[in-house]
N, C-alpha and C positions, 0 to 999 in steps of 0.2 A: 505079513511081515511083522516085525517086533519093534516096539519103541524101547530103546536102550537108554537108561538113565546112567549118568556118570557120577560116581562119588568123588567128592573133593573134601579138603579139610574144612571148608565152610558149609557144605551141605551137598545136595544132589542137583546136578544139572539136568534139566528136562528139555529136550529138543521139541520145538513147537512150530507148526505151520499154521499161519493165521489167515482166516477168511473174514475180512472186514465187511461191513455193510450187509450182514446176513439178516435174515428175518427174525432171528432170536439168538440169544447167547446160549451156547452149549458146547460140550466136549463131544466132537463128532466121532473120532476114532483115529486109526492110524493112517498117515499119508506120507509115503516116502521115508519111512523110518522115524517119523516125528508124530507127536500128538496133534491132530488137527483140531483147532479151536475156532468156532464161528462166533463172531461178536457183531452186534448191531452198530457199534461205533464206527465212524469213518477213520481212515488212516491219516488223519491230520492232527498236528499238534500233540502227538503221543496219546491221543484218546483211545485208539485201538489197543495200544500196548497196555494202558491202564486197565481197560476192560478185560483183556486176556488174563492179566495178573489177578484181577478180581475173580474171574471165573475159575481159575485154577485154585486159588485160595479157598473159595467157597466149596469146591468139590473135595478138597482135602480137609475141610473143617479147620482151617488156619486163619489167623489174622492176616489181612492184606499185606502187612509189613514183612511177613515171612516168605513172600514170593516176590522176587525182584528180577528185573530184566538184566541178563548177563551179557548178551550180545545180540546184534541184529536190529537196532532201533528203527531202521528205515527199510527193512526187508520183511517179506512174508515169512522167511525162515528165521526163527529166533531161538535163543536159549534162555531159559529162566532158571534161576537159582532158588531152590526150595530148602528152607531151614526149619528146624523145630520138630521134625518127625524122623523116626527111624526109617531106613530105606524100605524095609519090609512093609511098614505101615503106609508109606507113600504108594508103593506098588498096589497094595490091596485096595486102598481108597480110590486110586485112579481107575483100577479095573472095575470097581463098582460103579463109578461115574461114567465110564465109557465101555459098556458091555461089549464083549467080543474082541476087545483090543488086548493084545498081549504086551505086558511090560516086564522088563527085566533090568537088573542092575549090573552094569558092566564092571570091569576091573580097571 
């Protein structure tokens, strides 16, 4: 399956499936059309959300402030807004961080 990023006026929306309390922080690959991100943080007090945003920002080489939670604060299925990079650059950097995962920008 493919992870489809949605362009908006503000940036790119990235669907994410979160696995909290993992053994280590990492971008796992595709899960149900979303990027699966495993984080060691527990899902309490927004700590897992912050850890996911940090992991995505690090993979993209962006400041943490460029990756924000757009929807799904209490769900494993979330959407993050990525700003500050061209869509093609986001796709290539995510593909490098999660080998074997196919990313594409929708319309």
